[in-house]
C-alpha positions in Angstrom: 20.6 -1.9 2.1 17.2 -1.3 0.6 16.8 0.7 -3.4 13.9 1.6 -5.4 11.5 -1.1 -6.5 12.8 -3.2 -3.2 9.0 -5.0 -2.6 7.2 -5.4 1.0 4.1 -6.4 2.3 1.9 -6.6 5.7 -1.2 -9.2 6.6 -3.7 -8.1 8.5 -7.3 -8.9 10.0 -9.2 -10.4 12.6 -10.9 -13.2 11.1 -10.0 -13.0 7.6 -6.3 -12.4 6.1 -6.1 -9.1 4.2 -3.1 -8.3 2.5 -1.4 -4.7 1.4 2.1 -4.3 -0.8 4.1 -1.1 -0.9 6.9 -0.5 -3.8 9.9 1.8 -2.4 10.1 4.4 -4.5 12.8 6.6 -2.7 15.8 5.2 -0.3 18.8 8.3 1.1 18.9 8.2 4.2 18.4 4.5 5.1 16.8 5.4 8.1 13.6 5.9 6.6 11.9 5.4 2.8 9.2 6.9 0.6 6.8 4.2 -0.6 3.1 4.2 -2.5 1.2 1.0 -2.9 1.5 -1.7 -4.8 -1.2 -3.7 -6.9 -1.2 -7.6 -6.9 -2.3 -10.4 -9.6 -3.9 -13.2 -7.8 -2.0 -15.6 -10.0 -4.6 -18.8 -8.9 -6.2 -20.6 -5.4 -6.0 -22.4 -2.1 -8.7 -23.5 -0.2 -10.6 -20.0 0.5 -8.0 -18.3 -0.3 -6.3 -16.4 -3.6 -2.7 -16.9 -4.0 -1.0 -12.9 -4.3 2.0 -11.4 -6.0 2.7 -8.0 -6.4 2.6 -6.7 -10.0 5.7 -3.6 -9.5 3.2 -1.0 -10.4 2.3 1.3 -7.8 -0.6 3.3 -7.3 -2.0 6.9 -4.8 0.5 9.6 -3.2 3.5 8.6 -1.6 4.3 8.7 1.8 7.4 7.2 4.0 7.8 4.5 6.2 10.2 4.3 9.2 13.6 1.4 7.8 14.0 -1.6 10.9 16.3 -4.8 11.3 13.0 -6.7 10.2 11.5 -4.6 6.9 9.5 -1.1 7.2 7.1 0.2 10.1 4.2 3.5 9.7 1.3 4.7 8.9 0.2 4.0 5.5 -3.2 5.6 3.3 -5.6 3.5 3.6 -9.8 3.5 2.8 -11.2 7.1 2.2 -8.1 9.1 3.0 -7.6 7.2 6.2 -4.7 5.3 7.1 -3.1 2.1 9.3 -0.5 1.0 11.0 1.6 -2.1 9.8 4.9 -4.1 9.7 5.8 -4.2 6.3 8.7 -7.2 5.9 10.7 -7.9 2.7 8.7 -9.9 -0.4 10.4 -13.3 -0.2 9.2 -13.8 -4.1 6.5 -16.7 -3.5 2.3 -15.8 -3.7 0.8 -14.8 0.0 -2.5 -16.1 0.6 -5.1 -13.6 1.4 -9.2 -14.6 1.9 -11.3 -14.8 -0.5 -13.8 -12.0 -1.0 -16.8 -14.1 -0.7 -15.1 -15.8 2.7 -15.7 -12.0 4.4 -14.5 -9.2 2.1 
């Protein structure tokens, strides 16, 4: 069961890895959840990757994502008022690698 405060992530990019986190802020029906974008801290590095861990803090406007068997899916806020579609997976409490800014961001 998905609850407020649960953290999810998506990994995307071409020739680089980008990570976006979302935090569930409301879950009533079990079919959709209300989320906000989640902030992350850099916990260290491995090769050309920063190791990210979500802080649980949120920012921006809330949006809805659909609940699936593996996590969440749907459109979320992205760059200057746009949106992008993503599949979000439960964060497993491990740091996640994202390409360092000097290597493609």
